[in-house]
N, CA and C of each residue as an Amber inpcrd file, in Angstrom:
protein
   216
 -28.0720000 -18.6360000 -33.9310000 -26.9010000 -19.4050000 -33.5680000
 -27.3640000 -20.7080000 -32.9320000 -26.8270000 -21.7820000 -33.3940000
 -27.2120000 -23.0880000 -32.8680000 -26.6330000 -23.2780000 -31.4670000
 -27.2640000 -24.1860000 -30.7300000 -26.8290000 -24.4680000 -29.3640000
 -25.3840000 -24.9560000 -29.3370000 -25.0140000 -25.7710000 -30.3190000
 -23.6510000 -26.3000000 -30.3790000 -22.6430000 -25.1690000 -30.6140000
 -22.9990000 -24.2320000 -31.4760000 -22.1190000 -23.0920000 -31.7510000
 -21.9960000 -22.1890000 -30.5210000 -23.1080000 -21.9930000 -29.8290000
 -23.0920000 -21.1830000 -28.6070000 -22.2000000 -21.8130000 -27.5480000
 -22.3030000 -23.1150000 -27.4030000 -21.4810000 -23.8290000 -26.4300000
 -20.0010000 -23.6920000 -26.7800000 -19.6810000 -23.8490000 -28.0530000
 -18.2990000 -23.7170000 -28.5110000 -17.7850000 -22.2970000 -28.2410000
 -18.6210000 -21.3060000 -28.5200000 -18.2540000 -19.9100000 -28.2980000
 -18.0530000 -19.6310000 -26.8030000 -18.9240000 -20.1630000 -25.9670000
 -18.8060000 -19.9880000 -24.5140000 -17.5250000 -20.6190000 -23.9820000
 -17.1880000 -21.8020000 -24.4710000 -15.9460000 -22.4600000 -24.0590000
 -14.7320000 -21.6190000 -24.4590000 -14.7910000 -21.0620000 -25.6720000
 -13.7000000 -20.2150000 -26.1560000 -13.5300000 -18.9940000 -25.2440000
 -14.6560000 -18.3370000 -24.9270000 -14.5980000 -17.1650000 -24.0520000
 -14.0580000 -17.5220000 -22.6740000 -14.5020000 -18.6350000 -22.1460000
 -14.0470000 -19.0740000 -20.8320000 -12.5470000 -19.3330000 -20.8330000
 -12.0550000 -19.9960000 -21.8710000 -10.6190000 -20.2630000 -21.9740000
  -9.8240000 -18.9640000 -22.1040000 -10.3890000 -17.9840000 -22.7910000
  -9.7020000 -16.7080000 -22.9650000  -9.7210000 -15.8780000 -21.6770000
 -10.8270000 -15.9280000 -20.9520000 -10.9800000 -15.0960000 -19.7610000
 -10.3900000 -15.7100000 -18.4980000 -10.3090000 -17.0060000 -18.4280000
  -9.8640000 -17.6670000 -17.2070000  -8.4820000 -17.2090000 -16.7350000
  -7.4730000 -17.1240000 -17.5940000  -6.1640000 -16.6480000 -17.1140000
  -6.2200000 -15.2190000 -16.5550000  -7.0030000 -14.3700000 -17.1970000
  -7.1350000 -12.9870000 -16.7280000  -7.8250000 -12.9570000 -15.3680000
  -8.8850000 -13.7220000 -15.2290000  -9.6060000 -13.7740000 -13.9590000
  -8.7350000 -14.3530000 -12.8480000  -7.9390000 -15.3680000 -13.1690000
  -7.0140000 -15.9280000 -12.1790000  -5.9870000 -14.8900000 -11.7400000
  -5.4710000 -14.1180000 -12.6820000  -4.4970000 -13.0630000 -12.3710000
  -5.1150000 -12.0210000 -11.4410000  -6.3300000 -11.6040000 -11.7510000
  -7.0290000 -10.6300000 -10.9080000  -7.2290000 -11.1970000  -9.5090000
  -7.6260000 -12.4470000  -9.4340000  -7.8430000 -13.0900000  -8.1370000
  -6.5570000 -13.1250000  -7.3210000  -5.4450000 -13.4910000  -7.9430000
  -4.1590000 -13.5470000  -7.2410000  -3.7430000 -12.1700000  -6.7350000
  -3.9290000 -11.1450000  -7.5690000  -3.5670000  -9.7870000  -7.1700000
  -4.4260000  -9.3110000  -6.0030000  -5.7070000  -9.6260000  -6.0370000
  -6.5910000  -9.2320000  -4.9430000  -6.2350000  -9.9680000  -3.6570000
  -5.8660000 -11.2300000  -3.7730000  -5.4720000 -11.9960000  -2.5910000
  -4.2050000 -11.3980000  -1.9780000  -3.2370000 -11.0210000  -2.8210000
  -2.0160000 -10.3900000  -2.3150000  -2.3340000  -9.0530000  -1.6540000
  -3.2250000  -8.2930000  -2.2680000  -3.5990000  -6.9930000  -1.7130000
  -4.2830000  -7.1570000  -0.3600000  -5.1570000  -8.1560000  -0.2550000
  -5.8340000  -8.4070000   1.0210000  -4.8310000  -8.7940000   2.0980000
  -3.7700000  -9.4750000   1.7160000  -2.7460000  -9.8890000   2.6670000
  -1.8630000  -8.7060000   3.0770000  -1.5410000  -7.8330000   2.1330000
  -0.6370000  -6.7200000   2.4080000  -1.3120000  -5.5390000   3.0970000
  -2.5570000  -5.2960000   2.7930000  -3.2370000  -4.1090000   3.3090000
  -3.2240000  -4.0210000   4.8380000  -3.5270000  -5.0910000   5.5700000
  -3.4560000  -4.9820000   7.0350000  -2.0410000  -4.6570000   7.5270000
  -1.0360000  -5.1810000   6.8430000   0.3410000  -4.8790000   7.2340000
   0.6370000  -3.4040000   7.0160000   0.2060000  -2.8780000   5.8720000
   0.4210000  -1.4590000   5.5740000  -0.3080000  -0.6010000   6.6020000
  -1.5530000  -0.9470000   6.8910000  -2.3260000  -0.1870000   7.8710000
  -1.6760000  -0.2560000   9.2460000  -1.1420000  -1.4280000   9.5970000
  -0.4750000  -1.5810000  10.8880000   0.7430000  -0.6880000  10.9950000
   1.5390000  -0.6310000   9.9560000   2.7190000   0.2330000   9.9460000
   2.2820000   1.6880000  10.0490000   1.2540000   2.0570000   9.3000000
   0.7620000   3.4290000   9.3290000   0.2720000   3.7920000  10.7290000
  -0.4700000   2.8910000  11.3730000  -0.9680000   3.1740000  12.7170000
   0.1800000   3.3320000  13.7040000   1.2250000   2.5260000  13.5540000
   2.3940000   2.6670000  14.4270000   3.0510000   4.0210000  14.2230000
   3.1760000   4.4590000  12.9670000   3.7770000   5.7640000  12.6890000
   2.9390000   6.8890000  13.2840000   1.6330000   6.8040000  13.0960000
   0.7450000   7.8370000  13.6300000   0.8380000   7.8620000  15.1510000
   0.9420000   6.7010000  15.7600000   1.0580000   6.6030000  17.2120000
   2.3270000   7.2980000  17.7050000   3.3990000   7.2090000  16.9310000
   4.6810000   7.7760000  17.3470000   4.8880000   9.2130000  16.8790000
   3.9490000   9.7840000  16.1610000   4.1170000  11.1560000  15.6630000
   4.3820000  12.1760000  16.7670000   3.6510000  12.1570000  17.8770000
   3.9620000  13.1430000  18.9230000   5.4130000  13.0280000  19.4040000
   5.8950000  11.8170000  19.5560000   7.2750000  11.5870000  19.9800000
   8.2480000  12.1160000  18.9370000   7.9770000  11.8500000  17.6590000
   8.8540000  12.3200000  16.5870000   8.8430000  13.8420000  16.5030000
   7.6910000  14.4610000  16.7130000   7.6150000  15.9250000  16.7220000
   8.4310000  16.5030000  17.8630000   8.3740000  15.8600000  19.0250000
   9.1440000  16.3210000  20.1830000  10.6380000  16.2590000  19.8740000
  11.0840000  15.1670000  19.2800000  12.4970000  15.0290000  18.9180000
  12.8820000  16.1190000  17.9270000  12.0310000  16.3590000  16.9430000
  12.3150000  17.3830000  15.9330000  12.4270000  18.7630000  16.5820000
  11.5130000  19.0790000  17.5030000  11.5540000  20.3700000  18.1910000
  12.8220000  20.5010000  19.0210000  13.2160000  19.4310000  19.7130000
  14.4340000  19.4670000  20.5170000  15.6570000  19.6750000  19.6350000
  15.6800000  19.0260000  18.4840000  16.7980000  19.2060000  17.5590000
  16.8240000  20.6270000  17.0260000  15.6620000  21.1730000  16.7130000
  15.5900000  22.5410000  16.1990000  16.0720000  23.5310000  17.2480000
  15.6940000  23.3030000  18.5100000  16.1490000  24.1840000  19.5840000
  17.6550000  24.0640000  19.7590000  18.1520000  22.8380000  19.6840000
  19.5950000  22.6200000  19.7910000  20.3320000  23.2960000  18.6530000
  19.7870000  23.2290000  17.4610000  20.4010000  23.8820000  16.3070000
  20.4010000  25.3950000  16.4830000  19.3130000  25.9470000  17.0300000
  19.2270000  27.3910000  17.2510000  20.2510000  27.8250000  18.2940000
  20.3960000  27.0290000  19.3550000  21.3890000  27.3500000  20.3830000
  22.7960000  27.2890000  19.8080000  23.0630000  26.2760000  19.0080000
  24.3760000  26.1390000  18.3740000  24.6490000  27.3300000  17.4670000
  23.6560000  27.7420000  16.7100000  23.8100000  28.8830000  15.8090000
  24.0660000  30.1610000  16.6040000  23.3410000  30.3420000  17.7180000
  23.5240000  31.5310000  18.5510000  24.9380000  31.5710000  19.1170000
  25.4480000  30.4300000  19.5440000  26.8080000  30.3600000  20.0800000
  27.8120000  30.6730000  18.9840000  27.5920000  30.1410000  17.7980000
  28.5200000  30.3680000  16.6890000  28.5230000  31.8330000  16.2550000
  27.3750000  32.4990000  16.3420000  27.2820000  33.8910000  15.9110000
  27.8040000  34.8680000  16.9570000  27.8940000  34.4410000  18.2100000
  28.3370000  35.3740000  19.2550000  29.8290000  35.4240000  19.3980000
């Protein structure tokens, strides 16, 4: 393959791949921006889990008391 043909082929490949590479780059940039936000929300939820469990237990106890009253 001549140098001129190789250059033409390389330009063709670059033109074909550039839009795909740009798309991948944009998606990765968005992911890098969103991931800390997702992790932050997750950490907040994990931090509040003991509190949410306490509320759930209190509701369950209240439901059991209500059921006992209704059955008596």
